[in-house]
N, CA and C atoms as a LAMMPS dump frame, in Angstrom:
ITEM: TIMESTEP
0
ITEM: NUMBER OF ATOMS
525
ITEM: BOX BOUNDS ff ff ff
-5.0000000000000000e+02 5.0000000000000000e+02
-5.0000000000000000e+02 5.0000000000000000e+02
-5.0000000000000000e+02 5.0000000000000000e+02
ITEM: ATOMS id mol type element x y z
1 1 1 N -438.145 -391.711 18.223
2 1 2 C -438.88 -392.017 19.432
3 1 3 C -439.824 -390.853 19.725
4 2 1 N -441.113 -391.172 19.898
5 2 2 C -442.102 -390.158 20.216
6 2 3 C -442.195 -390 21.732
7 3 1 N -442.931 -388.98 22.152
8 3 2 C -443.108 -388.754 23.584
9 3 3 C -443.853 -389.928 24.229
10 4 1 N -444.839 -390.486 23.506
11 4 2 C -445.565 -391.648 24.038
12 4 3 C -444.629 -392.841 24.203
13 5 1 N -443.709 -393.035 23.262
14 5 2 C -442.739 -394.126 23.385
15 5 3 C -441.813 -393.906 24.572
16 6 1 N -441.461 -392.641 24.813
17 6 2 C -440.566 -392.328 25.915
18 6 3 C -441.204 -392.655 27.261
19 7 1 N -442.5 -392.389 27.388
20 7 2 C -443.177 -392.595 28.664
21 7 3 C -443.765 -393.99 28.835
22 8 1 N -443.765 -394.806 27.797
23 8 2 C -444.343 -396.145 27.931
24 8 3 C -443.369 -397.071 28.651
25 9 1 N -443.932 -398.013 29.37
26 9 2 C -443.127 -398.978 30.121
27 9 3 C -442.958 -400.242 29.299
28 10 1 N -441.757 -400.721 29.179
29 10 2 C -441.567 -401.938 28.391
30 10 3 C -441.978 -403.189 29.165
31 11 1 N -442.837 -403.974 28.544
32 11 2 C -443.17 -405.289 29.077
33 11 3 C -442.178 -406.27 28.479
34 12 1 N -441.748 -407.224 29.273
35 12 2 C -440.802 -408.178 28.712
36 12 3 C -441.095 -409.58 29.219
37 13 1 N -440.754 -410.541 28.381
38 13 2 C -440.895 -411.948 28.74
39 13 3 C -439.635 -412.355 29.483
40 14 1 N -439.797 -412.814 30.711
41 14 2 C -438.665 -413.221 31.535
42 14 3 C -438.334 -414.691 31.3
43 15 1 N -439.377 -415.517 31.205
44 15 2 C -439.161 -416.958 31.041
45 15 3 C -440.282 -417.511 30.166
46 16 1 N -439.919 -418.306 29.171
47 16 2 C -440.903 -418.917 28.286
48 16 3 C -440.469 -420.342 27.978
49 17 1 N -441.145 -421.293 28.597
50 17 2 C -440.907 -422.709 28.316
51 17 3 C -442.267 -423.4 28.283
52 18 1 N -442.274 -424.704 28.055
53 18 2 C -443.542 -425.427 28.025
54 18 3 C -444.203 -425.487 29.394
55 19 1 N -443.439 -425.358 30.448
56 19 2 C -444.003 -425.484 31.793
57 19 3 C -444.204 -424.147 32.509
58 20 1 N -443.423 -423.136 32.171
59 20 2 C -443.497 -421.848 32.873
60 20 3 C -443.451 -420.711 31.859
61 21 1 N -444.323 -419.722 32.076
62 21 2 C -444.311 -418.5 31.275
63 21 3 C -444.38 -417.331 32.245
64 22 1 N -443.437 -416.407 32.149
65 22 2 C -443.391 -415.28 33.083
66 22 3 C -443.128 -413.985 32.325
67 23 1 N -443.946 -412.964 32.624
68 23 2 C -443.734 -411.626 32.069
69 23 3 C -443.654 -410.641 33.228
70 24 1 N -443.019 -409.51 32.966
71 24 2 C -442.957 -408.472 33.998
72 24 3 C -442.968 -407.096 33.349
73 25 1 N -443.41 -406.153 34.134
74 25 2 C -443.459 -404.759 33.739
75 25 3 C -442.667 -403.974 34.78
76 26 1 N -441.483 -403.515 34.392
77 26 2 C -440.64 -402.714 35.287
78 26 3 C -440.574 -401.294 34.724
79 27 1 N -441.218 -400.347 35.374
80 27 2 C -441.275 -398.983 34.839
81 27 3 C -440.024 -398.166 35.144
82 28 1 N -438.876 -398.649 34.745
83 28 2 C -437.611 -397.991 35.068
84 28 3 C -437.514 -396.629 34.395
85 29 1 N -437.881 -396.562 33.12
86 29 2 C -437.751 -395.308 32.374
87 29 3 C -438.648 -394.218 32.954
88 30 1 N -439.914 -394.552 33.208
89 30 2 C -440.83 -393.551 33.765
90 30 3 C -440.412 -393.135 35.166
91 31 1 N -439.927 -394.08 35.958
92 31 2 C -439.479 -393.743 37.31
93 31 3 C -438.276 -392.816 37.262
94 32 1 N -437.368 -393.042 36.313
95 32 2 C -436.192 -392.175 36.19
96 32 3 C -436.592 -390.77 35.751
97 33 1 N -437.519 -390.669 34.809
98 33 2 C -437.972 -389.354 34.347
99 33 3 C -438.697 -388.62 35.47
100 34 1 N -439.555 -389.324 36.199
101 34 2 C -440.275 -388.71 37.318
102 34 3 C -439.314 -388.259 38.408
103 35 1 N -438.354 -389.102 38.741
104 35 2 C -437.37 -388.737 39.767
105 35 3 C -436.547 -387.533 39.338
106 36 1 N -436.203 -387.473 38.058
107 36 2 C -435.463 -386.313 37.548
108 36 3 C -436.259 -385.028 37.692
109 37 1 N -437.558 -385.075 37.393
110 37 2 C -438.407 -383.893 37.561
111 37 3 C -438.527 -383.471 39.013
112 38 1 N -438.637 -384.445 39.906
113 38 2 C -438.72 -384.136 41.339
114 38 3 C -437.416 -383.516 41.828
115 39 1 N -436.294 -384.067 41.395
116 39 2 C -434.997 -383.505 41.799
117 39 3 C -434.803 -382.095 41.259
118 40 1 N -435.274 -381.836 40.041
119 40 2 C -435.183 -380.49 39.473
120 40 3 C -436.009 -379.494 40.289
121 41 1 N -437.234 -379.882 40.654
122 41 2 C -438.071 -378.995 41.464
123 41 3 C -437.463 -378.781 42.844
124 42 1 N -436.883 -379.825 43.43
125 42 2 C -436.229 -379.675 44.735
126 42 3 C -435.025 -378.75 44.63
127 43 1 N -434.285 -378.844 43.531
128 43 2 C -433.138 -377.949 43.33
129 43 3 C -433.597 -376.502 43.213
130 44 1 N -434.739 -376.271 42.567
131 44 2 C -435.265 -374.903 42.472
132 44 3 C -435.661 -374.381 43.848
133 45 1 N -436.245 -375.241 44.681
134 45 2 C -436.594 -374.823 46.038
135 45 3 C -435.365 -374.497 46.861
136 46 1 N -434.326 -375.309 46.744
137 46 2 C -433.08 -375.035 47.468
138 46 3 C -432.398 -373.774 46.949
139 47 1 N -432.495 -373.528 45.635
140 47 2 C -431.923 -372.296 45.075
141 47 3 C -432.657 -371.07 45.604
142 48 1 N -433.974 -371.186 45.757
143 48 2 C -434.738 -370.068 46.312
144 48 3 C -434.338 -369.806 47.761
145 49 1 N -434.116 -370.852 48.528
146 49 2 C -433.666 -370.684 49.914
147 49 3 C -432.285 -370.044 49.944
148 50 1 N -431.399 -370.481 49.049
149 50 2 C -430.043 -369.919 48.998
150 50 3 C -430.061 -368.446 48.609
151 51 1 N -431.054 -368.033 47.805
152 51 2 C -431.163 -366.627 47.407
153 51 3 C -431.83 -365.767 48.473
154 52 1 N -432.285 -366.374 49.542
155 52 2 C -432.868 -365.606 50.634
156 52 3 C -434.378 -365.686 50.712
157 53 1 N -435.031 -366.317 49.742
158 53 2 C -436.486 -366.454 49.773
159 53 3 C -436.831 -367.749 50.505
160 54 1 N -436.667 -367.703 51.829
161 54 2 C -436.813 -368.914 52.628
162 54 3 C -438.25 -369.437 52.596
163 55 1 N -439.219 -368.558 52.71
164 55 2 C -440.623 -368.98 52.688
165 55 3 C -441.001 -369.621 51.363
166 56 1 N -440.601 -368.979 50.269
167 56 2 C -440.9 -369.52 48.944
168 56 3 C -440.186 -370.851 48.727
169 57 1 N -438.929 -370.922 49.118
170 57 2 C -438.171 -372.167 48.961
171 57 3 C -438.764 -373.301 49.765
172 58 1 N -439.162 -373.008 51.009
173 58 2 C -439.769 -374.043 51.851
174 58 3 C -441.105 -374.503 51.266
175 59 1 N -441.876 -373.552 50.727
176 59 2 C -443.151 -373.905 50.103
177 59 3 C -442.934 -374.783 48.868
178 60 1 N -441.956 -374.425 48.045
179 60 2 C -441.649 -375.229 46.855
180 60 3 C -441.209 -376.632 47.258
181 61 1 N -440.374 -376.74 48.284
182 61 2 C -439.931 -378.061 48.74
183 61 3 C -441.093 -378.889 49.296
184 62 1 N -441.988 -378.255 50.046
185 62 2 C -443.124 -378.983 50.615
186 62 3 C -444.07 -379.475 49.521
187 63 1 N -444.374 -378.605 48.565
188 63 2 C -445.263 -378.999 47.464
189 63 3 C -444.601 -380.074 46.601
190 64 1 N -443.302 -379.938 46.363
191 64 2 C -442.57 -380.94 45.584
192 64 3 C -442.592 -382.291 46.284
193 65 1 N -442.409 -382.293 47.595
194 65 2 C -442.433 -383.554 48.341
195 65 3 C -443.813 -384.203 48.271
196 66 1 N -444.866 -383.411 48.435
197 66 2 C -446.223 -383.947 48.404
198 66 3 C -446.572 -384.493 47.022
199 67 1 N -446.365 -383.686 45.997
200 67 2 C -446.69 -384.121 44.636
201 67 3 C -445.78 -385.272 44.211
202 68 1 N -444.513 -385.199 44.571
203 68 2 C -443.586 -386.277 44.233
204 68 3 C -443.993 -387.601 44.84
205 69 1 N -444.424 -387.589 46.095
206 69 2 C -444.839 -388.821 46.754
207 69 3 C -446.09 -389.392 46.082
208 70 1 N -447.022 -388.516 45.698
209 70 2 C -448.234 -388.993 45.033
210 70 3 C -447.915 -389.564 43.656
211 71 1 N -447.064 -388.891 42.899
212 71 2 C -446.733 -389.351 41.547
213 71 3 C -445.893 -390.623 41.6
214 72 1 N -444.907 -390.675 42.468
215 72 2 C -444.064 -391.871 42.545
216 72 3 C -444.854 -393.087 43.022
217 73 1 N -445.873 -392.858 43.845
218 73 2 C -446.705 -393.97 44.287
219 73 3 C -447.407 -394.66 43.137
220 74 1 N -447.756 -393.9 42.113
221 74 2 C -448.387 -394.477 40.931
222 74 3 C -447.36 -394.949 39.915
223 75 1 N -446.268 -394.236 39.812
224 75 2 C -445.279 -394.52 38.774
225 75 3 C -444.47 -395.769 39.065
226 76 1 N -444.02 -395.913 40.289
227 76 2 C -443.136 -397.025 40.632
228 76 3 C -443.988 -398.218 41.058
229 77 1 N -444.379 -399.013 40.075
230 77 2 C -445.182 -400.201 40.326
231 77 3 C -444.683 -401.314 39.41
232 78 1 N -444.136 -402.358 39.984
233 78 2 C -443.647 -403.481 39.196
234 78 3 C -444.678 -404.605 39.241
235 79 1 N -445.012 -405.129 38.07
236 79 2 C -445.98 -406.209 37.957
237 79 3 C -445.303 -407.436 37.374
238 80 1 N -445.546 -408.582 37.99
239 80 2 C -445.024 -409.852 37.483
240 80 3 C -446.175 -410.841 37.363
241 81 1 N -446.245 -411.524 36.229
242 81 2 C -447.234 -412.573 36.001
243 81 3 C -446.487 -413.856 35.686
244 82 1 N -446.764 -414.894 36.466
245 82 2 C -446.095 -416.188 36.265
246 82 3 C -447.16 -417.265 36.107
247 83 1 N -447.168 -417.901 34.941
248 83 2 C -448.046 -419.03 34.67
249 83 3 C -447.205 -420.293 34.824
250 84 1 N -447.605 -421.152 35.749
251 84 2 C -446.779 -422.301 36.118
252 84 3 C -447.614 -423.582 36.046
253 85 1 N -447.339 -424.416 35.038
254 85 2 C -448.097 -425.659 34.884
255 85 3 C -447.826 -426.665 36
256 86 1 N -446.566 -426.906 36.413
257 86 2 C -446.352 -427.871 37.502
258 86 3 C -447.059 -427.47 38.803
259 87 1 N -447.081 -426.185 39.113
260 87 2 C -447.773 -425.72 40.32
261 87 3 C -449.274 -425.587 40.086
262 88 1 N -449.687 -425.515 38.815
263 88 2 C -451.103 -425.408 38.485
264 88 3 C -451.715 -424.07 38.827
265 89 1 N -450.923 -423.003 38.75
266 89 2 C -451.459 -421.696 39.121
267 89 3 C -450.876 -420.583 38.265
268 90 1 N -451.631 -419.505 38.216
269 90 2 C -451.161 -418.25 37.645
270 90 3 C -450.993 -417.302 38.821
271 91 1 N -449.809 -416.755 38.979
272 91 2 C -449.507 -415.903 40.137
273 91 3 C -449.213 -414.493 39.653
274 92 1 N -449.906 -413.527 40.236
275 92 2 C -449.72 -412.114 39.918
276 92 3 C -449.144 -411.434 41.146
277 93 1 N -448.006 -410.763 40.971
278 93 2 C -447.393 -409.996 42.062
279 93 3 C -447.257 -408.546 41.619
280 94 1 N -447.729 -407.644 42.465
281 94 2 C -447.623 -406.212 42.206
282 94 3 C -446.884 -405.595 43.381
283 95 1 N -445.782 -404.92 43.089
284 95 2 C -444.976 -404.286 44.123
285 95 3 C -444.88 -402.801 43.814
286 96 1 N -445.237 -401.981 44.792
287 96 2 C -445.15 -400.537 44.644
288 96 3 C -444.494 -399.924 45.863
289 97 1 N -444.474 -398.602 45.911
290 97 2 C -443.879 -397.926 47.061
291 97 3 C -444.687 -398.145 48.332
292 98 1 N -446 -398.158 48.194
293 98 2 C -446.858 -398.216 49.369
294 98 3 C -447.483 -399.575 49.632
295 99 1 N -447.366 -400.494 48.678
296 99 2 C -448.048 -401.77 48.879
297 99 3 C -447.342 -402.898 48.141
298 100 1 N -447.641 -404.086 48.583
299 100 2 C -447.188 -405.306 47.916
300 100 3 C -448.379 -406.254 47.933
301 101 1 N -448.715 -406.771 46.773
302 101 2 C -449.903 -407.597 46.649
303 101 3 C -449.57 -408.826 45.808
304 102 1 N -450.11 -409.966 46.198
305 102 2 C -449.927 -411.199 45.43
306 102 3 C -451.261 -411.928 45.365
307 103 1 N -451.58 -412.412 44.174
308 103 2 C -452.805 -413.182 43.965
309 103 3 C -452.459 -414.429 43.173
310 104 1 N -453.213 -415.475 43.411
311 104 2 C -453.053 -416.709 42.64
312 104 3 C -454.4 -417.122 42.081
313 105 1 N -454.371 -417.623 40.864
314 105 2 C -455.563 -418.123 40.194
315 105 3 C -455.231 -419.528 39.707
316 106 1 N -456.106 -420.505 39.916
317 106 2 C -455.823 -421.842 39.389
318 106 3 C -455.682 -421.8 37.871
319 107 1 N -454.635 -422.382 37.369
320 107 2 C -454.356 -422.365 35.934
321 107 3 C -455.417 -423.13 35.147
322 108 1 N -456.013 -424.136 35.77
323 108 2 C -457.045 -424.916 35.087
324 108 3 C -458.296 -424.087 34.808
325 109 1 N -458.457 -422.977 35.513
326 109 2 C -459.628 -422.12 35.324
327 109 3 C -459.407 -421.03 34.284
328 110 1 N -458.225 -420.983 33.686
329 110 2 C -457.941 -419.937 32.705
330 110 3 C -458.149 -420.453 31.296
331 111 1 N -458.849 -419.662 30.505
332 111 2 C -459.052 -420.005 29.104
333 111 3 C -458.223 -419.131 28.177
334 112 1 N -458.093 -417.842 28.536
335 112 2 C -457.403 -416.926 27.629
336 112 3 C -457.022 -415.644 28.362
337 113 1 N -456.147 -414.887 27.713
338 113 2 C -455.826 -413.523 28.15
339 113 3 C -456.519 -412.585 27.174
340 114 1 N -457.043 -411.507 27.7
341 114 2 C -457.845 -410.62 26.867
342 114 3 C -457.492 -409.16 27.13
343 115 1 N -457.018 -408.437 26.115
344 115 2 C -456.811 -406.997 26.296
345 115 3 C -458.14 -406.268 26.105
346 116 1 N -458.412 -405.313 26.962
347 116 2 C -459.648 -404.53 26.861
348 116 3 C -459.308 -403.058 26.956
349 117 1 N -460.033 -402.279 26.195
350 117 2 C -459.843 -400.834 26.219
351 117 3 C -460.901 -400.222 27.117
352 118 1 N -460.451 -399.44 28.075
353 118 2 C -461.354 -398.732 28.979
354 118 3 C -461.156 -397.244 28.749
355 119 1 N -462.248 -396.541 28.646
356 119 2 C -462.183 -395.109 28.408
357 119 3 C -462.428 -394.367 29.704
358 120 1 N -461.659 -393.303 29.921
359 120 2 C -461.774 -392.525 31.141
360 120 3 C -462.993 -391.632 31.137
361 121 1 N -463.147 -390.872 32.187
362 121 2 C -464.306 -389.994 32.332
363 121 3 C -464.315 -388.893 31.282
364 122 1 N -463.143 -388.487 30.82
365 122 2 C -463.068 -387.43 29.816
366 122 3 C -463.197 -387.981 28.405
367 123 1 N -463.318 -389.264 28.25
368 123 2 C -463.46 -390.011 27
369 123 3 C -462.332 -389.779 26.001
370 124 1 N -461.382 -388.959 26.35
371 124 2 C -460.234 -388.797 25.464
372 124 3 C -459.056 -389.611 25.981
373 125 1 N -459.178 -390.126 27.169
374 125 2 C -458.093 -390.874 27.796
375 125 3 C -458.458 -392.352 27.805
376 126 1 N -457.874 -393.129 26.922
377 126 2 C -458.156 -394.555 26.902
378 126 3 C -457.019 -395.32 27.553
379 127 1 N -457.369 -396.446 28.133
380 127 2 C -456.375 -397.278 28.796
381 127 3 C -456.637 -398.728 28.412
382 128 1 N -455.602 -399.41 27.972
383 128 2 C -455.72 -400.82 27.625
384 128 3 C -455.304 -401.634 28.844
385 129 1 N -456.173 -402.559 29.25
386 129 2 C -455.921 -403.392 30.417
387 129 3 C -455.863 -404.851 29.994
388 130 1 N -455.133 -405.648 30.755
389 130 2 C -454.984 -407.071 30.47
390 130 3 C -455.751 -407.877 31.51
391 131 1 N -456.624 -408.764 31.037
392 131 2 C -457.418 -409.624 31.91
393 131 3 C -457.104 -411.082 31.614
394 132 1 N -457.068 -411.899 32.656
395 132 2 C -457.055 -413.346 32.51
396 132 3 C -458.497 -413.797 32.67
397 133 1 N -459.024 -414.492 31.678
398 133 2 C -460.442 -414.829 31.64
399 133 3 C -460.604 -416.342 31.654
400 134 1 N -461.565 -416.8 32.43
401 134 2 C -461.867 -418.225 32.481
402 134 3 C -463.21 -418.449 33.126
403 135 1 N -463.769 -419.654 32.991
404 135 2 C -465.068 -419.925 33.609
405 135 3 C -464.929 -420.031 35.123
406 136 1 N -465.904 -419.495 35.83
407 136 2 C -465.92 -419.563 37.292
408 136 3 C -467.344 -419.918 37.709
409 137 1 N -467.659 -421.201 37.697
410 137 2 C -469.032 -421.612 37.967
411 137 3 C -469.897 -421.25 36.778
412 138 1 N -470.998 -420.539 37.03
413 138 2 C -471.885 -420.115 35.942
414 138 3 C -471.451 -418.793 35.327
415 139 1 N -470.64 -418.04 36.026
416 139 2 C -470.198 -416.746 35.505
417 139 3 C -468.749 -416.847 35.058
418 140 1 N -468.344 -415.887 34.278
419 140 2 C -466.969 -415.87 33.793
420 140 3 C -466.086 -415.174 34.811
421 141 1 N -465.056 -415.857 35.262
422 141 2 C -464.106 -415.264 36.192
423 141 3 C -463.085 -414.434 35.438
424 142 1 N -462.826 -413.253 35.93
425 142 2 C -461.867 -412.357 35.292
426 142 3 C -460.896 -411.843 36.338
427 143 1 N -459.622 -411.835 35.991
428 143 2 C -458.593 -411.314 36.873
429 143 3 C -457.854 -410.21 36.142
430 144 1 N -457.895 -409.004 36.69
431 144 2 C -457.187 -407.875 36.099
432 144 3 C -455.712 -407.967 36.457
433 145 1 N -454.868 -407.815 35.455
434 145 2 C -453.428 -407.77 35.67
435 145 3 C -453.023 -406.303 35.601
436 146 1 N -452.7 -405.662 36.726
437 146 2 C -452.334 -404.245 36.686
438 146 3 C -451.005 -404.055 35.969
439 147 1 N -451.01 -403.27 34.906
440 147 2 C -449.813 -403.063 34.096
441 147 3 C -449.311 -401.629 34.136
442 148 1 N -449.824 -400.836 35.054
443 148 2 C -449.36 -399.452 35.125
444 148 3 C -449.72 -398.711 33.847
445 149 1 N -448.763 -398.027 33.266
446 149 2 C -448.99 -397.289 32.026
447 149 3 C -448.207 -397.918 30.879
448 150 1 N -448.353 -399.213 30.745
449 150 2 C -447.637 -399.918 29.681
450 150 3 C -448.197 -399.525 28.318
451 151 1 N -447.381 -399.667 27.304
452 151 2 C -447.767 -399.363 25.94
453 151 3 C -448.886 -400.316 25.514
454 152 1 N -449.985 -399.809 24.942
455 152 2 C -451.092 -400.682 24.526
456 152 3 C -450.667 -401.784 23.554
457 153 1 N -449.734 -401.484 22.676
458 153 2 C -449.264 -402.51 21.738
459 153 3 C -448.557 -403.642 22.476
460 154 1 N -447.822 -403.312 23.531
461 154 2 C -447.167 -404.346 24.335
462 154 3 C -448.191 -405.225 25.044
463 155 1 N -449.267 -404.617 25.536
464 155 2 C -450.3 -405.385 26.234
465 155 3 C -450.989 -406.347 25.274
466 156 1 N -451.287 -405.876 24.064
467 156 2 C -451.905 -406.751 23.062
468 156 3 C -450.942 -407.877 22.684
469 157 1 N -449.667 -407.546 22.537
470 157 2 C -448.66 -408.564 22.2
471 157 3 C -448.541 -409.591 23.327
472 158 1 N -448.534 -409.13 24.589
473 158 2 C -448.442 -410.053 25.717
474 158 3 C -449.673 -410.955 25.805
475 159 1 N -450.855 -410.409 25.513
476 159 2 C -452.062 -411.241 25.513
477 159 3 C -451.937 -412.347 24.472
478 160 1 N -451.403 -412.019 23.313
479 160 2 C -451.185 -413.032 22.283
480 160 3 C -450.19 -414.09 22.719
481 161 1 N -449.104 -413.672 23.378
482 161 2 C -448.109 -414.636 23.86
483 161 3 C -448.678 -415.538 24.96
484 162 1 N -449.47 -414.954 25.861
485 162 2 C -450.095 -415.748 26.924
486 162 3 C -451.067 -416.754 26.32
487 163 1 N -451.883 -416.304 25.35
488 163 2 C -452.83 -417.211 24.706
489 163 3 C -452.11 -418.33 23.961
490 164 1 N -451.012 -418 23.302
491 164 2 C -450.237 -419.033 22.607
492 164 3 C -449.678 -420.042 23.614
493 165 1 N -449.222 -419.557 24.769
494 165 2 C -448.688 -420.463 25.787
495 165 3 C -449.801 -421.341 26.365
496 166 1 N -450.975 -420.753 26.616
497 166 2 C -452.092 -421.526 27.162
498 166 3 C -452.587 -422.584 26.179
499 167 1 N -452.433 -422.333 24.877
500 167 2 C -452.931 -423.254 23.857
501 167 3 C -451.894 -424.256 23.379
502 168 1 N -450.725 -424.264 23.96
503 168 2 C -449.721 -425.258 23.563
504 168 3 C -450.245 -426.661 23.846
505 169 1 N -449.89 -427.596 22.966
506 169 2 C -450.416 -428.962 23.103
507 169 3 C -449.766 -429.727 24.235
508 170 1 N -448.555 -429.371 24.615
509 170 2 C -447.842 -430.08 25.684
510 170 3 C -448.241 -429.479 27.027
511 171 1 N -449.419 -429.876 27.54
512 171 2 C -449.936 -429.269 28.767
513 171 3 C -449.742 -430.147 29.986
514 172 1 N -449.012 -431.213 29.869
515 172 2 C -448.633 -432.061 31.015
516 172 3 C -449.846 -432.495 31.842
517 173 1 N -450.801 -433.164 31.182
518 173 2 C -451.921 -433.736 31.916
519 173 3 C -453.115 -432.828 32.061
520 174 1 N -453.032 -431.587 31.638
521 174 2 C -454.183 -430.706 31.723
522 174 3 C -454.976 -430.82 30.431
523 175 1 N -456.299 -430.582 30.459
524 175 2 C -457.116 -430.705 29.241
525 175 3 C -456.766 -429.649 28.225
């Protein structure tokens, strides 16, 4: 296991049938590693207070709390995608520490799932994102599925599974 494998979030298929397809991204491993680092830094701050360096210990605890809250806000984000033929919709739910968001897209408007690579400002940091793509009037409608820091290979694999599900012949009355 490499360091990248250790920090990647596993995407998993929760339900796969002809009528419903559901995937989710639960960043349990990254959240546990982040929480462990925060607890270690907090323990160092408490040790400094116990040794008599009250100012230093309080400063370490304050900085740890601030940085920990910022990091956990990004790290702890669960994403669920549910494609439901009977309901005729694709539903995306994102749950984090600071927010909860849900979006629905009509399933009839979806043509495919598409992984895209986006490069950061430093051009050395690439991120693979998953989009649901379909026609929306004259322009192409695109819905970003936030996947946190999922492994790029998992995102490509999930796009293939979503496309295979969308292309199944048993579509229950849909074209």
